[in-house]
N, C-alpha and C positions, 0 to 999 in steps of 0.2 A: 475314334477320332473322326471317321467319315460321317457317322451319324451326327456328331456335334457340328461338323462343318455344314452338313445339309440343313440342320436346324438353324444355324447362323445365317445361311444364305436365304432361307425362307423368311426369317425374321427381317433380314436386310431388305428383301424385295417388298415385303409387306409394308414396312415402315417407309421405304423409299417412295412407294406410291402415295402414301398418305401425307408424307412430309412436303410434297410439292405444293400442296394447298394449305399447309399448316401455318400456325403463327410463328413469329420469330422469337417469341419468348420461350426459348428452349435451351437445354444444357447439352445438346447433342450436335454432332456434325450434320451436314446437309443430308447424309444418308440415313439419319435417324437412329443409328446403331452405336457409333463410336461416341463415347462421352467426352465432353470438353473438360480436360483436367486443369488447364491453365490458359490464360489469355495474355498476349502482349499487344500493346497498341503503339502506333507511331504515326507521325505526320511528315509530309514533305516540307522542307524548308530550304534556306539558302545554302546550307552545307549538305545538300541532298546527296551528292555523289559520294562523298566520304562516308556518310552514314549508311548509304545504300550498300556500299561495299562491305561495311562491317556486318550489316544485317544478312547479306548474302552468305558470307562466310559462317556466321553464327548459326543460321538456319540450316546450312549444309551440314555442319557438325552435329546439330541436333538430330537430323535425319540419320546420320551415321551412328549416333547413339541409340537409334531404334525408335525415336519418337515420330509420330505422324502429325503433319501440319496441314492446316487449311486456312486460307486467307480470305478475309472479307474486304472487298474493294471499298475505297472511300466513297464511291458513288452510291453505295448501299447504306451509308451511315447518315444520320440526321444532319450532322454539321457539314457533310460533303467534303471533309478534309482528313478524317481519321481512318487509318487502316487498322484492322484487327487480325492478329495472327492467333488462331485457335490451335491448341496442342492437345494431343491424345497420346496416352501411354498404353501400348498394347500389352497383352498378357506377358509376353517374354520379358519385356523391360520391367514390368512391375515385379515379376517373380525374381529376376536377377537382383534388383536393388532391394527388395524386401529381404532377400538372403544376406546382402551386404550390410544392411542396417539392422539386422536381427529383429525384425518386426514380429511381434507375437500374434499368432492367428489361432483360431479354434481348431481343436482336433476331436473334442468330445463334449457333448452337453453336460453341464454340471449336475451331479446327483446329490449335492449337499443342500439340505433344506436351508431356507433363508432366515429362519428364526421362528420362534413360537409367538402365538397371539399374546398381545399385551393387554392386561386388564384395563377396562374403560377405554379401549382403543376408539370407540365410537365418538369420544369427545374430540378427537383430532380430525375427524372426517371433514369439517368445514375448511380445514387448512390444507387438505390433500389435493393432489392433481390426479387426473385420469391415469390409469395404469399404463396405457400405451405411450403417455408422455413421460412418466417417471421411469419406465423400463422399456426403452425403444427396441431392445433386442434381448434374446434369452441369455442366460449366464452360461458361459462355456469354460472348459479347461483349455488353456492356451499353451503354445510352445513356439519358440522362435522359428520362423519360416525357413525351410530347407528346400531348395529347388529340386534336389535329387529325390525328395520324398513327398512329392505332391499328392500321391494317393493316401498318405498318412493323415492328411488334413481334411476337414469337412468342406470340400469344394463342390458345391452343387451347381454353381454358375460362375464361370470365370469372370464374366462382365461385372458381377456385383460382389465377388468374394472380398475384394479390398474396398472398404468404404471410401467415399469421396475425400474425407480428411486425410486418409493415408495415401491416396493417389496423388493429391496435390503436394503432400510432403515429399514424396519420391520425385515428382517432376521438378520441384524447386531445388532439390538436392542436385539434380542433373544440371539445371539452368545455372546454378551458382558456380559450377565447376567447368562448364563448357567453354572452350576457347573460341575466339573469333579472329585468329590470325590465319594466314594462308598456310597450306600444308608445306612443310619444309622450312618455314620461317618461324622459329620458336621465340615468341615474345611473351614471357610469363605475365607481364602486366596486362596483356589483352585477354583477360579471362573473366567470365562470369557476368550474369545479368545485372548485378549491382553496378558494375563499371559502365555497362551500356546505358543504364538508367541515369547515372550521374553525368555522362557526357551527352545526353539527349538523343542517343540513337533510338531508344524506345522511351515513350512517355509514361508508361505504366506496365506493371506485371502483377497479375492477381488471379486467384481461383474464383470461380463463379459461385454466387448464391444459387440455391436450387430452385427458387421461385420468388415471386413478389411477396413482401412480408404481409400484405393485407389480403392475399388471395392465394388459394392453393393452385399448384401447377395443373395444367390441363392434361399433361402426360401422366398416365397412371403409374409408369415406372419411375417417376420422380418422387422422391420421398416427401417433399414439402415440409421439411424440418424447420426451415426458417419461419414459415407460417405458424407452425405449432409453438415455436419459441416466442414469437411476438404475441400470439393469442393467449398463452398461458404463463408468460414470464415477463415480457417487456412492458406490458400495460400497467399503469400505476394502480388501477383498480385491483390488481393481483397482489398488492403489497403484503397482505396477510397470508398469502399462500406460500407453501414450500417451493424451493427452487428445483427445476428439473435437471439436476446435476449430471445425470447420465446422458441426457440428450445434449446438454451443453458440451460435455466432453466429446460426444460422438461427432458433433457438428464443428466445433471450434478447436478440439484437441485438448490434451490433458493440462497443458500449461494455463490456458484460460479457465478451464474447469476448476483447477485447484485454487485459483484466485477467488472465484465466486463461492467456492466451498468455504474458504477461509473468511471471506467477508460476511457470509451468511452466519457462520458459527460465531464470529466476533459480535455481530449484531444481536444474536440470541443471548449471548452471555452478558451483553450490555444491559439487557432488560433487568437482570437481577441487581446490578450495580445502580441502575437508574431508580429502581423501587426503593433501595436502601437509602440513596441520596435524597429522594423525595421525602422519606420518613424523617431523615435528619433535619431537612429544611422545615418540614411541618412542625417538628418539635421546637425549632427556633421561633416559628411564628406563634405557636400556642403558649410558649413561655415568655412571649414578648412583654406582657404586663408584669411579669415577676422579676424583670431585670432591674435589680436595685441600683446597680452602677449607673445605668442610663437615667433612672429616676432622679438620682442625686445630681447628675450633670444638668438635667433639664429643670431642676427645681430652682425657682428664682431666689430662694434664700440660701441655697448651697452653691450650685453652679453659677447663679447670677451674681454672687458676691465674690467669686474667686477671679482675681485678675491674673491673666497669664502673661508671661514675658514675650516680647516681640519675636516672631518666627523668622525675621530677616532683618538686615541692617537698613536703617534710615527709613525705608518705605513702609515697613510693617509697624502698625501701632500696637500698643497694649490692647488686649482683648479679653472679653468675658468667656468663661468656660462654657456657659450655656449656649453659646453660638454654635457649638458642635453637637447640639442635642440630636438633630436628625441623623447625623452620621454615626453617632453612638448606637442609636436604635438599629440602623442598617447593619452595623457591624455585628450586633448580637444575633442577627439571623444566620450568620455563617460562623461566628466565633462563640460557640456554646459547648456544653458538656457532650452533646451528641457528636460533635466534630471529631473528638478523640476516638470514639468508637468507630466512626465511619472511616477514619484514616487507617485504623488497624484492619477493619473489614476489607478495605481496598487492597491492602498488602496481601491478604489471603486470597482475595478474588483474582488478583493477577496470576497467582500461582495456579489456582484451579483452572483458569482460562488456558494457560499455556500447557498444563498437563493434559487436560481433556482434549485440547486441540491435537496434541501428539497422538492420542488414541484415535481421534477422528481421521487424522492424516494416515495412520497405519491401516485403517479400514479401507480408505480410498485407494491406497497403494495396492492392496490386494484386489479390490474389486475392479481396478482399472489396469491391472497387469503391469504394475510398476515396481514390484517387489525386487526383481533382479535388474532393474534399470539403474546401473551403477555409473560411477564417474568414468569408468573405462569406455562406456558406450558414448559418453559425451566427447571422447577423444575422436570418435568417428566424425563428429561434427566440428572439425577444425574450421575456423573462420577463413573464408577465401582470402581476406585481406592479409592474414598471417602467411598463408602460402605464397601470396604474390610478393609481399614486401620483404620477406625473409629469403634472401638469395643464397645464404649459406646452407650447406647440407652436411649431415653427419649420420653415422650408422646407428640405428636403433638397436640396442643390445638385446632386446626381447624379440622383435619381429625380424631382425637382421635385414631391414630395408632402410634405404636412405630417406631421411625426413628433414624438413626445414627446421631451423632453430635460430634463436636470437643470441648473438654473442654476449658474454657476461659484461664486457665493457660498455656495449651499447645499452644493455638492460639497466646498468647502474646509472648511466648518464640520463636516460629517460626517466628513471625513477626519481633522481635528484631534482630534475626540472619540474616533475609533477608535484613532488612534495613542496618545493619552494612556491609553486603557484597556489597550492591549497593554503599554505601558511599565510601567504600574502592576502588572499581573499578573506580568510578568517580574521586577520589583523584589521582589514578594512571594516569588517562588521563591528569589531570591538571599538574601532575609532568612531564609527557612526553612533554606537550606543553611548560612548562618552560624550559625543556631541549632543545627543538627546538629553542626557543627564545635565549637561551645562545649560541646555534650554530650560529644563525644569527649574533649575536654581535661579536663572536670570528672570524668567517670566513669573515666577511665584510672587516676587515683590510687586510686580505690576498688577497681578490679580488681587493681591492683598490690599494694595492702596485703593483699588477701584471698588472692590466688593465690601471692604470693611469701613470705608470712609462714610461717616454718618451724614455728611453734607450732601452726598449724592442720593438721588431718589430711586435707588434700586434695592431697597431693603427687602422687598418681597423675594427678589431673586437671590439676594445675599443670604437669606434664611435657608434656602434649599441648596445653593451652590456655594460651598466653602472654597477658599483659595486652594486647599489641598485637592479637592475634587476637580476643580476647574483645571488645575495644572496637570493632574493625573490623566484626565480624559483627553486633553489636547495633546499631551506628550505621547499617550498610547496611540492616538490616531496618526500622529507624525511618524512614530516608530513603525506602525503597520505599513504605511506608505513606503518607508525606506526598506522594510523587509521585502515587499513585493518587487521593488525596483532591483534590489541586489539579487533577489531570486531569479529574476528574468535574465540577468547577465550571467550569473554563475552557472545556470543550466548549460549554457553554450560552452562556457569555459571547461566545465567538468567533462563534457563529451569530447572536447578537443584534446584535453590532456590524457583521457583514457584511450582515445585513438592513437595518441602519440606513443603510449606504452606498448602497443601492438599485442594485446592479450591473445593467447593461442586459441582458446575455445570460446564459444558463445557464453558458456556458464562462467568462465573466468572473467570475461568482459563485463557481464552483468554484475558480478560480485564486486569487482573493482569500482565500477561506476556507482553501485549502491553505497559502498562505504564512503566514497568521496561526497556524494550528494547528501547523505544523512548527516555526516559530520558537519557539513556547511549548514544544513537546515536546522540542526540541533542548536548551533550557536546563533543562527539568524533568528529563529522563532522564540527560543527560550531565554536568551541572555537578558532581555528586559525584565522578564518575570523573576529571574535569579537576582537581579539588582534590587527589585522592590522587596523580595522575600528575605534576602540575607544581608543586604548592605544598607538600604535606606533606613535612617534613624538609628543606626548602630554606632556611628562614629561622629556624633554631633558635638560633644563637649558640653559645656554649660555656660550660662551668662558670665561674661568676663573672660572666658577662655574657650571660645568657639573654635571648631575645626573648619578649615576651608579646603575646597576641592583641589586647588592648585597652590596651596600654601597661603600664608597670611597676607601676602602682597595682593592676592586676588580678592574680589568682592563676592565670589561665589561661595556662600556659606553652605555647608552640607545640610541636606534636608532633614527635617524632623518628622516623626510620625504624628498623626492625629492623636489626641488623647484617647480616642476609641481604639487605637492600634493601627498598624500598617496592613492588617489583614484585609480590610475593606478596599484598600488601594490595590493590593495584589488581586483581589477579586475583580476589580474594575479592569485592570490590565489584562487578566486572563480572558474575561468576557469579550473585550474588544478585539483582541488578537485572534482568539479561537473562533468566535462567531463571524468576524470579518473574513477570515480565511475560508470558512465553510461557505459563506454567502458568495464570495468571489469565485470559489471553485464551482459551485452549482450554477452560477450565471454563465461561467465560461463553458461548462460542459453541456448545459441544456439550452440556454437562450441563444448563445452565439451561433451554434449550428442551424437553429431555426431561422435566424436573421440572415445567415449566409445563404441558406437555401432559397429564402424568399427573394433576396437581392439578386441572386444569380439566375432566378427564374428556372430552377431545376425542373427537369421533366419529371412528371409524377403520375398520379393516378389517371389523369385525363388523356394520357397517350394510349392509343389502342395497342393491344398486344401484338397484332400482326404487323405493326409499323415500327415498333420500338423494341429492338432486340435485347436479349438478356445481358449480353456483354456491354451494350451501350448504357443500359440502366446502371450496371455496376461501375462502369468507367467514371461516371460523374460523382460517385460517392467519394468520401474522404479516404485517404490512405491510413491504414493502421500500421504505425511504425513498429519496429522491433522493440522500441523502448516504451510502447504504449502502456503495457502493464506496469512498467517500472514507476511511472508517474501515479498510477492508481494506488499501488502499494505505498508509495512515499506519502501520499495525501493521508492515507489511513494510519500509517505508523506515526506521523507527526501528531495526528489527532489522539492516538493512543498515548503519546507522551503528555499531552495536555491533561487528559483525564486521569493520569496516574501520578505524574511528578508533582502537580500542584492541586490535586483534588481536595486536599484538606481545606483549602481556601474557598472552594466553590463546589459544594456537594451536588449542585444541579448540573455540573459538567457532563456526567454520564447520560443524563436525560436529554440534553441538547445533542450529544453525540448519537444517541439512539434515534432521535427524529431525523437527524442528518443522514444516518446510514440506511434507514428505511427508504428514504428518497434516493440515496446514492445507488443502492442495488438496482432500482428500477430505471434510474437515469443511465447507468452503465449498460444495463440490458437493452434499453431503447437505443443507445448509441451503437451497440454492436449489431443489432438486428436491422436498424433502419439507416444509420448514418455512415457506417464504415463499409469499405469493401471487405469481402470475407478474408479474415486473416489466414496466413499460412499456418497449418496445424503443426504444433511442436509439442514435445514431451517434457514433463518435469515431475519429479516424484514428491517435491515439497516446495515450500515457499522460499527456499534458498537462503541467502544471507540475511533475509529479514527475520528469520527465526532467532538468530544470534543477537540481532539488534533488539528484538522484543525482550529477550532474556536479560540483556544488559539494562534496558530501560526499567524492567520490573525490579531488578535489584537496586538501581539508583533511586527508584520511587520510594522505597522504604526509608532510605536515608533522608531524602528531601522532605518527605511528609513529617518525619520525626523532628527535623530542624524547624519546619514551619510551625508545628505545634509548640515547640519549645521557645523559639526566638521571635517569630512573627506574630503568633497569637498571644493574647493576654491570659491564656488559660493557667499557666504555671504560676505567675504572680498572684492571680486570684486565689488559687488553691493554697499557696503558701500563706497568704493573708488570712484565709478562712480558718485554717487549721493551726496556725502558729501565732498570729498576731491579733486576731479579732477577739475582743473581750466578750462579745455577745454570741459568738459562733455563727455569725451571719456576715453578709457582705456590706453591711452598713458601715460607712466610714472608709471604705476602700479607696474611693476617689481621692479623698483628702490625704490618705496614707501614701498613695502612689505619686503625689506631687511634692517636689521639694521646694524650699523657700529661698529667694535671693533678695538681697538688699538693693533696691533700685539705685540708690546713691552710688553703689559700687560698679554699676554698669559703665563700661568705657564709652566715650563719646561716639566712636564709630558704630557702636551697636544700638545707640539710642534712636528712637523714632524722631522724625522731623517735627511732627505735630503731637505734642503731649496732651491729648484730650482725655486721658484717664482721670479717675477720681483722685484729686490731689491729697485726699485724706489717706490714701493708701501709700505706704512706704515700701512695700515688698511686692514682688510678683512671684508667680509659681511656674515651675517647669517640670517636665516629665523625666524624673530620675529618682534615685534613692541616695541623697547626699545630706550631710549634716547642715543645719540651718546657720545663718550668720550669728556670730557671738559664741558659738561652740568652739572648744579648744581645737577641734579637728574640722573646722568649718569647710564646707564644700568638698570634703572627701567622702568616699562611699561609705554608707552605713553598713552595719552587720546584716541588715535585711537584704541588701543588694547581693552579698556573698551567699546568703541562704538561698535566695532565688536562683542565682547562678548555679549553685550546687544541685538544686532541684531540677533545673533545666538539663544539666549534664546527666543526672541520674535518669531522668525521663527518657532522654535520647538512648542511653545504653539499654535501659529495660525494654523500651518499645522495639528497638532494633532487634534485640536478642529474642524477644517473644515472637515477633513476626517472622524472623529468619528461621527460628526453630520450627514454628508451625509450617512455614513454607517447605523446608527440607523434609519434614515428616510427611506432609501431604504428597510431595513429589516422590518420596520413597514408597508410600502406601499405594499410589496409583501407577500401575505398570504402563509403560509407553505403548505396548501392543496388547490389545484385548486377548484374553485366553482363547476365545472362539476363533479369532483371526489366526492365531498361531496354529491351532488345530487344522484349520482349512488350508493354510500354506503347506503344512506337513502332508496332509492328505493329497493335495494336488501334486506335490513333488513325487510322492510315492506312486500315484497313478500314472504320472508322466513316465517314470522309469518302467513301470509294468507294461504300459501300452507300447512304449518304444521297444522293449524287449520282445513282446509278442509280435510286433510289426517286423522286426528284424528276423525273427524265427520264420514267419510266414514267407517273407521274401526269400530266405535261404531255401525253404522247402520248394518254392516255385522254381528257383534256379536249379535245384537238384533234380526236380521232376523233369524240367526241360532238358537237362543234360542227359538223363536216362533215356528219354524218348529219342533223342538224336543219336545215341550210341547204338552200335550193332546189337542184334538180338543175342548173339552168342556171349557178348560181354555182360549184358544185362542179367543173364541167367546165372552168372557167376557171383553176383554181388547183391542178391535180395536181402540177405541177412544184414549186410553192412549198411544198407539204406535204412532198414528198420531200426537198427541200433542207434544210428546217428540221429534219427528223428526222435527216438526216445530220450536221448541225452539232451537234445535241444529243448 
């Protein structure tokens, strides 16, 4: 100890001399030895005396807890008004709380090889990063820290034994529970740094980045990990490189590390889905000229002679089938034979993605010492808000200690209020969707009267923009705007009602908020797609007996599908909502921070290091909130829903998601390294409640895609016609077969167009259905072909669902969640821990026995040599 003290004093004096003339861009106290583990900032204002009293009591209690403080006066800061309180945790404090938090630390370097050489490994060299970036520290066997066994662990230097991420985690644990009331006056509400931040006593609390992101630290003892992260990870030119997950975990903590590991793995798996979707789309393009149905629709002697019944009352005229020529060609790009194969493939892809992620997650759990990080340890991280607001106490039957709890009556009342609020907001979304549907019905007539009117000189536009397309695009844009507005308000409501429930732990808080937010987002983003996929065009009726949205008294006639099918409209809806959300998200994440920095004139690279301190540089960065990762996960899971639930309508969705995610990884990395204060490191062994949400979406996607292929696509009617009704075993005549006939003279007055400009030689019109023609004894009732097609659709749904589910469960059964080599490593490590602990205890006991024998009288020692020898042998 004396040697260590002398070395520390020498180091202190040497650094102290050099630090007098050193720059202020440092992570050490003025003595150059004690590392800054956390920084608090504050300013003087009109409530100065009250806040000053709180700060005085709080800082006094921090010093009683063993923390060391150092204040930077406002005269030393650039703005001349901000004080900075620097906090250092000495070894005794770190050791005490590392023991309390059961933080795992190394006790022996691992002797397990990392794996064998992979054939053709040289092919992956362009995508790899330098080894010192990928593996910033050796692999160790670890064990929860025990303050009484310090010599059991590999402690070469107490100053660097705990990495900065662990140090700031310990300090924040103390800050969150430190009171600021006077001694003798217990006021449980006056506790924790969060309360002091909310009432303005302190303006910010954050750990420091270790250097500037564009330049290494001048101090050789500073790791410059932020610089390495920016240089090898955050720059967009590194988009094709692997992510330095171990360095991310070391610098930011396991929770942020697991997010980037999941995002990277998801993006890698998207590559295979994107390639298959591109193949499917390419097949649609190559078979473009072989599409007989579209040829018939566009043919002037077939589609040009078929007069269709009006699509709305009064305003919509009779129209020629060939006016939908372009939309029928567009529909074929996505509604073809390859779409069925792609829908089945995506059902299997989802399973492979989730199962392989479980294996990847299990490997990370082992490599990052999270194997034994169970829910019980989360109980150590009880939210300070729960401890403060729950004044009732009861005896814990396990620990036999008094603990705070929320009474059942209060819990039920809070839950009921929360549930009612969620139901109200979901009802509000449904009401907005109904409003958008009403808009579609009302505005369709206007578009039809403008675009289809032959007297207007917009025929060129009318050729490319049908009333259905114009209505669908405008309604999708309005729906997207409504989605973003509701999303903005509900985020705040969801946080408010989750706070109202007072969850006990941080894990419980995040899980509750996750379920509320995703339930809302699910209804908000997907409801319009569900309407187009499963309701539009399904409850139309037929000429003379049309169905109306709010009953026959209203003029809002239910929408019909285009003769090319509703699938192209679902594709339009999906593209607008999905790409719109991704564009807004990227603009919000990337461009807004840049504009904010430029507008505020943030201090940057032009400030000399010796004038602009490290804490001031970090102080002007954005705060990374506790829910920061929550929004990142939410964005990706909503995207996951788009590319799985409705992927049968748009095979290029995985490709768009892939491009977005390649950008997303680098934008998120750039934000973390350049825009945010350093987050407080926290642990997580998995992605939490998001895993269950992904599983639920995966199962639902099989059902939705089966229904899309059966009821939204025209695939089944075409197959039934080809194999059961076609005389030539081809698709010729399918268009005529799929359109029923109605006698124009029987159309009621309310359904007739105002301007009858159609060919007067035509006495009938056609509509999309399978009904008997006029004059038949069962006129206008469904034909047998209708029931054959319905039976085929139901059979397809049952067969597709069962095939995909059987394959899913078989694949899930075949692929173990934990790789066999990881299981072996875990068992090997547990065995070695027991062996080393046993040997350590034996050595300690031998030392105690030796010390006791030395201190005993010589006469007694001579009597028991055999006893000492036998005891040693037994041990």
